[in-house]
N, C-alpha and C positions, 0 to 999 in steps of 0.2 A: 588404381582406384583403392582408396582405404575403406575399410569397414568400420563405421562409426555407430556406437550405441548411444542413444539419448534416454536418460532416466526421467520420466515424467513429461507429460503432455501439457504443461502449463505454458503461459505466454512465452517465457524464456526458452523452454525446450522446443516449442513449435518454431519460434523464430530462428533459433540456431539450426534446426533441422532443415528449414527451407534454404537457408544461406548455404549450408554445407552440401545439400543435394544439388543445388544449382551450380556448386563449384566443382561437381564431378564426383563427390564421394557416394558410397552406398550407405544409406542411413536408415536405421530401425530405431523407432521410439517405443519404449515400453511404458505403459500407464496402467497402474493398478486398478483404477476405478473404471466405470463404464462410459465415461465422457472425457472430452478434452477440455482444456481451459484452466484447470487447476482452480485457483481462487477466483478466477473470472467465470463464475457459474451463474446458471439461470434456474429458476424455479417457476413452474407454471401450475395454476390451479384456477378452475372455474372461469376461464376466460382472462384471468390476471396473469401477468408475466413480470417477474422480479429479477433484476440483476442482484445477486447476493454477494457480489464482491465489489470491485471498483465501480464507481457511479459517475466519475468525472474523468474526461480525457484532456490531458494538457500536452504541450510540446508536440503538436501534430506532425511536425517535420521529421520526427524520429521514426515514424511508423511506415517505413518504405515497404515492408513485407505485406502489411495488412491493407494499407491505403483505404481507410474507411471514408464513407460519406459523413460530413460533419455539420452539426447544427450549432453555431456560436450561442452561448448562453449570456444573457443580460437580465438580471445580475448573474455574475458567476456564483456568488453566494449571497444570501440575505442573512444578515446578523441581527438577531433579536437579544438585546442585553437585559440584564435582571431588572433595570429600571424602566423597561418598556421602550427604550430607544431602539429604532430600526435603522440599520445602515446596509445599503446595497453596494456591493463591491462591483467594479467595472474594470474591464481590460483596456479601457481608455484612461490614461493617467489623469488627464485634465478633468475629465468627467467625474472620476472617482474623487478627486480633491474637491470639486463642487459639492458632491454628495456628503463628504466629511464635514465640509464647512456648514452645510445646511442642517446636518444632524447633530454635529458635536461642536461647531464653532469654528471661526477662522484660524484660531491659534492651533487647534488639533490638525487642521489641513496643512498649516505650514510645518508642523512637526512630522507629519506623514511624508511630506515632500522631502525634507531633510533625510529621513530614514530611507526613503525610496532611492536616493542617489547612493547611499551606503550599500543597500541591498544590490543595486546594479553592479557595483564594484565587486561584490562577493560573487554574484552570478557570473560575471565576466571572467574572474579568476578561476572559478570552479569549472565553467564550460571549456575554458582554454587549456587548463592544466590537469584536471582530475576526471571529470565525468565521462569523457570519451577515450580515456587512455587506461590501459591496464596498470594497476598499482604494483611497482617493483621498488626495491631499495634505490635504484638509479632515478626513477621517476620522482620519488619523494625527495631525494637529494637535489634534483633539479629545481624543485620549488623554492629552495632556500635562496636561490639567485634572484627570485622576484620579490623584492622587499615590499613593493606596493601590494602585491597580492596577500602576502602575509599580514600586512597591516589591516587590510580590508577584511580578511577572514577571522582575524582576532583570536588565534589559538589560545585556549585556556579560559576564555570567556563564555558565558552561557547566553542562550537566546534571551532569557529572562533579563539578564544584565544589559544586553544590547537594547532591549526595549525600554528599559528604565533610562538609558542614556538619551534616547531620542524622543520618547513619547511621554507627554505628561498626562494625557487623558487616560484614566485606568481602563476605559472601554477599548481604546486602541491597543493597550498592552494586552488586554484579554484576547483580542482578535489575533494579535501576533503569536501569543502563547500557543494558540490552537494549531499552529503550523508545526510545532514539535510533535504533535500527535500523529502527523502524516508519516513519521518515521518510527512510531511506536514509543516515543520517548516523553519524559517529564521535562517541560520547558525549563525548570529550575536547574536541571542538569544537562540539558541538550546543548550542543555547541552553537556558538553565535553564527556559525557558517550556514545554519539552516535558514538564515535570512534569504538565502537564494531561493527557497521554496516558494514563499508568497510572490517573489519577483517573477519567477517562471510562470506561475499561475496567472498572474495579472497581466504581465507584459505580453505573453503569447496567447492569452485567452483560455478559457475553459469551454469544453465542447461536449455535446451529447451526440450519440450515434443512433439514428433512427432504428427502432426495434429493440433498443438497448445495447450496452457495451458488450454483452455476451455474444453478439454477432461477430465481434473480432475473432473469437476462438473459432467460430465456423469458417470465417474467411481464411484463417491460418491453416485450418485443417484442409481446405480446398487447395491451398497453395502447396501444402505438403504432398497431397495426392497427385497434383499435376507435375510436381518435381520427382515423383517416384519414391517418396518416403513411405516406408511401411510403419503403421501404427498398430501395435500389438497389445491387447489387453492381457497383461501379466505383471506380477510383482517382482522386483528385483530385490533379492535378499543380500546379495554380496557383490562388491566390486573385487575382482581378483587381480593379483599382481605377481610378478616374478622378477627378480633382479632389479628392483626399483622401478619397474615399468608396468603399466596397466596391460593385462592380457584379455580382459573381457568381463562378463557378469555372470552370476549364478541366479537363476530364477527361482521363484517359490516352489516350482514343480521339481527342482533338482537339476534341471537342464542347464548346461554350460553354453554360453553364447560368446564366441571369441570376438574380439574387437581390437583394432589398431588404436582407437581412442574412444574415451567415454566421456560424455557430457552429462553432468548431473544437474537436473532442475529440482533437486531435493534440497531441503533446508540444510545449511552447512553443518549444524549441530548434529543432525542425523547422519550425514555422510561421515563425519569424523568419528562419531561415537558408535554407529551401528553398521555401516556398510563397508568400511575399510577392513582389509585382512587383519590388521592390528588396530585396535581403537586407539585414538590419539587425542590429546587435549589441544585446544586451539585458542590462543590468546585473542581477546576481543569479543568472544561470545558471551552473552549475558541472558539471565532469565528475567530481566527487568524490562520486558517489552509488552506492550499492550495487547490485550485481547479485545474482542468486541462482542457485545450482547446485541442481538438483532431482533426486531419485530417486523414481520411481513404482515401488513394490514390490507385487507380489502375493504375499501371505504365507499359508502354510498354518498352521492352528492358531489359538489365541487367546493374547493377551499381556496378562494381567490387570495387570501392572505399568505399563502405559501408560494414561494418561487420554486424553480427546479430543485435547488438546494436551499434549505433554510436551517440555520443552527440557532438554538435557544440556549443561552448561557446561564449558568447559575450565578447566585449572588456571591459566592465564595469559591473561586475556581481552585484554589490551593487545596481546599478540603477534598475535592474530587480526587486529586492526585495522591493525597495522603491516604484515602480510602484504597485506591487502585493498587498502589505500590507497596502499601504497609510501611511499617517502620520497625526499629528495634524493639519497641514496646507495644506494638499492636499489629495484629494480623491484617493482611489484605482482605478486603470485603467489597461487594458491589457498592458503588457510590450512592450515598443517601440523597444528594442533591446533584444529579449529574447533568452534563451537557447533553442535549438531545439534538441529533442531526437527522433531519428528515429529507429524503429524496422523494420527489413526486413528479414524474415526467408527464407533460401534457401531450402525450403521444397516444393516439387512439389504438395503436397496435399493441399496447401493453395493458389495456384494461377495457371492460365492457362499457358501453354507452352509459352515461349517468353515474359512473363510479370512478374511483382513483385507486391506484396501486401505490401504497407508501412503503418505503424501505426506511426503517428507523434504526439508527445506530447509536449505541451507547459505548463509550469507552469502559473497558471492564478489566479486572484482574485475569490473568491467564489461568487456565485449568491446571490443577495439581493438588497435592495434599500437604505441601510445606506452607510456612507461614506467610510467604509472599504470593500465594496462589489461593484460589477457591475451588473446591470440589463441585463443579457444576452439575454433577450427577445426583446431588443430594435431592431426595424426593421433595417436590413442591417448590424448590428454589426458583427455577425458571418461570413458572406460572406466577408465582408470588411477585417476582421482580418485574414481570410484564405488567401486572396490575399497578405496581408502583410507578413504572414509567408513564403509564397512561394518566395516573393521577397527577404526576409532575407536569405533563403536558396541559392538563386541564387548569392547574394552578397558574400556569403561565399564558393562559388565554386561548388554548386550543383543545377544547374538550371534544373528543371524537368517540367517546365511549358508547354513545347511543347511535352511531352511524356505521358500526362494524358489521360487514358481511362475514368476516372471519379473522382470526389472527393466528399467526404461528411464530414460534420462537426458534432462534438459532443461538447457541451458547458457544463460548470458546472450546468446550469439549466436542461439540458437533463439528466445529471447523477442524479441530485436530484429527478426528475420525475420518473426515471426508478428504482431507488433503495432506495428511501426515505432517501438518505444521505443529512442532512441538508446543504443547500447552495451548494451542490455538492462537499463537501470535500472528497477528494480521500482517505485519510487515517483516517478518523473519526474526529469529531469535537474537540477531546482532543488535538491533536497535540503534538509534542515534545515527552518527555520520559515518565513522570509520567501520568498514565491513571487511570480512575476510577476502583474501585475493581470489582471482578467478581461476588460478591454477591449483591443483591439488598437490599433496605431498609426494605423490608418485608421478613419474613422467607419463604423459598421456591422458591424465585426468583433468577435467576442466569443470568449473562450477559456474552456473548461471542462476539467476532468480533474485528475489528480493532480499535474501539473507546474506548476499555477497555484494562486492563492489559493482556498480556505484550506489545501490540501495534499493528501497522498496518503491512501489508505485509502478504503473504500466510503462512510463517512459524510461525509468532507470532499469527495469527488468529487461526492456527491449535493448537498451544500450549494452547491457551485460552480454546478451546473446550475440550481438553484432561484434563486440570486441573478441569474444571467444572464437566465433567463426573466422574473423580475420587472423587471429593467432594461429588457428589450425592451418589455414590457407587452402589453396586449391589442391585437388588430388594430383 
């Protein structure tokens, strides 16, 4: 039996812990906060319950450890464009084409169908060769033999360029651009291979979990307990190593905990910069990843014009990314005309009768003091920007200001403090497609979570944990 330490009780850490314990290892999870789940967090107030992290579950076949009850969403997302056009996405391709034709015209539907066949090729190549396999020099070299896969993935091209190739309607291009933000990236720089993201969401469906997605963390915690995993509230300050091999971890209390292997569910930037015995630089890490500004709204009454997920687009999408990421001549700043993403579950378990619980997400610059970041601690900034977001919603036809029971804000700084995500990066500091590998620079150190291969989001985080557990193997 090997002694394995897992740092962080996020979804990646808990999934790895379950698999390793069931494979016969002795597993201890150290979590610095008072709750499990990491970014998959829950906030409750006055009978309202909010998922403050992921709000959509995709690729349900991946979640073998949690096995949640699922409610399929139709539409998966409602898109409201700046000109007032409304387009509901569907996981049934033929139905979605009909909806596109009705909202945008038959030519737009034919364009999306052509793009869809290309996106399927990208997905098939990614699923077969990348997403379920650890990245190694040998595996990357093996990809070069699949000429068709390389042609589909289009290395060197951006998602924006791929959209311009296939989609003539600017509203469809805007809809496609949004999927780059699923990885924390700017669509003008994000790789064309991210076309796999909308394919996965729509081909396999989008789902809600009754009671909220936060129940997944509770389920994983129960699985850990049943498998004999110990979850300890303590902060890990250092990963220790000797002779090029991991020896254990040093806690904030000073206690040394020996381990035969360490699995880190901490952002890769933090691992390499702060936890290793000798700090190291890691190619591929970037500080150009999105943060998120969040409003938690208790709302009186019902809002039938909202789907479970509704996104309100601005008239000038590029202006939002210019604001968020900054440029050589201008500091990053909160977007003046942002995209507003509203999640509102029609689940009586998450709100009092006659009310709704709204989770409102705005793409935002990460927290920091350099020119590509915003100091979200600045007095009055969060409340002032919350006022602005509500005004933006009102201008787009959804004025909720006189229906509020309460409102609360969560900034990138708050996420950084709660989850140790550098700068409050939602999807990990790596951003984009290529992430650091799942094994560390010393033998016996393994990395899981959204900042490493294969990427951010619940399915990818779960796949990273499954790959690491398989790599470690049975006791």
